[in-house]
N, C-alpha and C positions, 0 to 999 in steps of 0.2 A: 425104757428109751424115751428121752424127754424129747418135745419140739421141737427145741433148741437144739441138740445134737443130731438128731435126724436130718435138717437143713446145712449143717455146716459145711461151709466149701473150704476147701484146702487154698495154704497160700500159692500154692503155684496156677491154679483154677480161678483163683481171683485175678489174679496179675494177668493169665491170659485172655479173660474176659474184659479187663480192660484195657488192656491194650488193643484190642478188635472193635471196641467201643471208641474208643481214641479216632484209632485208623476211620470207621464208618464215617464220625462225624466230620473229622479232616475230608475225605471223599465228597460229603453232602455239603460241605462249605466252597470246597473249590468246584462243582457243577453249579453251584448260584452264582459265584461269582462269574465263569464262564460263561454263563446263562445273560445274567447281568452287563457284560462288556459288550457281548455281541449283539445285545438285541437293539433289533432295529439302528444300525448306527452301522452303515457300509460305506460311510465316508462320502457319497454323491449328497447335492443339496440339488434340488428342483427347482429351474428357475419358472416361474411363473410370472405372465405379463400379458397387458389387455391387448397389445395390440399383434398377438401369434407369432411374437418372435422367438418362441418354443416351437413353435410346427415351423419355421422357416429353417431354425438352426436343425431340427429334426430332420427335414427334406435334405438339407445341403449335407449331411453326413450318410445318409442313408444314400444318397445319390451315389455316394461316392466307392459302394458297394460292386466288385465286379458283377458286371452284367446286372443291375438295380435299373440302369439307363435312367428315364424322365419318371421323378418322386414325386408324389402330392402326399400330406399327412393333413388329420384332421382329430386332435386330441377331446375326450372329453374328463370332465372335472368333475371331481364326486365334493365332498363334502370338506372342509376345512383346504381345499383348494388341492388335492391331492390327485393323482392321476388316475382315471378307472378303466380307462379303456382309450383304444389309439385303432385307428383304421389307415390304412396306408394304401396307396394305389400307385404301381412304377409299370413301366413300359416293360420292363423284362421278370414279371410273378407269372409269366405264365411257365416259367423255368422251376420245377421243386427246389432247387438247390437253392436258386435265389430266393424265392417266397420264403425256405425256412433260414435262411442269411439274415432276411429282411425281419423277419418274428422274432428272430432270438437276438437282434440286436436291438430293437424297439423293447422287447419285454425286458430285457439287463439293463438299458437306460435309464425306465423311470419304477425300475424295478416291480412290475405287473404280472402275474402270471401269462405265459403267452395265450391261456385260452380269453384272454381279453382283450388281444392284438388280430385285426384283420385285415388280411393282404390280397389286394385284386389286382389283376392283370388288367391295365389300361385297356379302354377301347381303340382298336386298332392297332396295337402294341404304343400306343402313345403317341401315336401318328397325328399331325395337325391336320385338318379338314381346311384344304383351301378353295374358297370360290370366290 
């Protein structure tokens, strides 16, 4: 038996293999397209300014969260002016649920991991010392 005859593939098997190959290529192209179109483009723009406008806007929205009370925030920027971490103090942060809501809100706004957001309760629940 000749070598060519030994590896001869029937037309039905050839057609099945071609269809499987075309299907695999189409799936690969689809996955690459999805990755390309969704990577790093979530529609949010980060506003960065020198006078603390981002922090002011952040504290205003966070103070609207039920139970948060008085809120202050400090934003840490890394290279390319991207937010790398945030510290939040809130009078209501002693409540675990409120602390979780604040952490999740900051994480979502700046698209950073929750581990890069630290939320603390204000001293005396945020009460001002009057002397």
